[in-house]
N, C-alpha and C positions, 0 to 999 in steps of 0.2 A: 506498639510499634508505630512511629510517626516518621515514615520515610518519604522523602520528596524525590521525584524524578524529573529530569529536565525535559522540557518540551522544545523540540527543535523546529517545529513548524506547525502551521494551522492551514488546513485546505479542505477540498471537497473529495469525498469517496463515493464511488458508485459500486453497489453490490449487485450482481447479477445472478439470478436464479430462475430456472425455467423460463428463460427469455424475458423476465420481468425485471426491470431496473429499479433500484432504490437508491436515490441520491441523499447523501448525508452531508450537510454543510457544517462548517466550523469544527472539523475533525482535528484533534491534536495528534501530531506525530511525536510519539515518545519511543525512540529506538531501543531503550532498555527494557521495554515490556516484551514479554515472550508470547503475548496473545493480544488480540484486539478486544477492547472493552467497548460496549455500546451502551448508550444512555436510554433507559426505558422512557424517561421523560420526553426525549426527542421523538420516540415512536408514538407516544400519546399525542404530541403536538401535530404529527402528520396523520393522525387518525388511523394508525395502525393497530390492529387487534392482536393480542398475544392469546393464542389458543393452546391449552395444555390438555393432553390426553395421556394419562399414566406418566412414563418417563420421555414421552415425545412432545415436541411443541412445533408451532408454526406461527409466522408472523403473516397477517393477511390484511389486505386493503381492498375494499369492495368485494369481499368474499373470494379474492383471488390470492393464492398462496405466493408469498414473496420469498420467504426463507424458511426452511425446515431444519429440524435438528433434534438433539436429545438433551436431557437434563442429567447431570451427574455432579454430585457434591455441591448441590445448590448453585451450579453455574449452568448456563445454557450454552451448548456447543452447536454451532450453526454449520450447515452444509451449504457452500455456495461456491461459484467459480471464482478463481483468482483473476484479478485484473490482468489485462495484457499490457505490456509496455512497449510503446513504439520507439524505436531507436533512430536517431537522426545522425547522419555522419557528415561531419563538416570537413572538407578539404582545406588543409592549411599547408603552407610551405614548411619543409622540415626545418629550415633555419629559425623559424619561429619557435618550434619545439626546442631546438638547440638552445636558444636563449632562455626560454621559460624554465628549462630543466637545469640551468646553471652550467651551460657549455659542456654537456657530457660528450664523449667521443662518439664517432659514427657507429662503432659497434653496439653502444648502448642503445642508440636510436633505433638501429636495425632490429635489435632484440626485442624492443618495444613495438615493432611494426610501424614505426613512424616515418621511416625514410627508405628510399632507395637511391638517394643522391647524397652527395657530400655537402654538409651544412656550410662549409667555409667558402 
């Protein structure tokens, strides 16, 4: 099977485990993947050791554990904290939303939580 998936972006990912941070550059954002795939070559470039004991593994740098997990069906499943997203709220006049959304009625804007005022 030769299936291609669309890459929607490239960026930096920080994985945090046991208060240790691992920064991964040039990560591909592929929304249709159901799990994260990490390149072992990137770990080798960063001098990260992969230690296996039975069906458990850990990624270590300078003998400090960065990521721990288990091995199942020839895949490594890692335990790590999910990154937190900071949300920024931008205040914009409701008439701007009124124009952007194709002139919907006030009821629609109120239902979306975008206004308390009449856009006209």
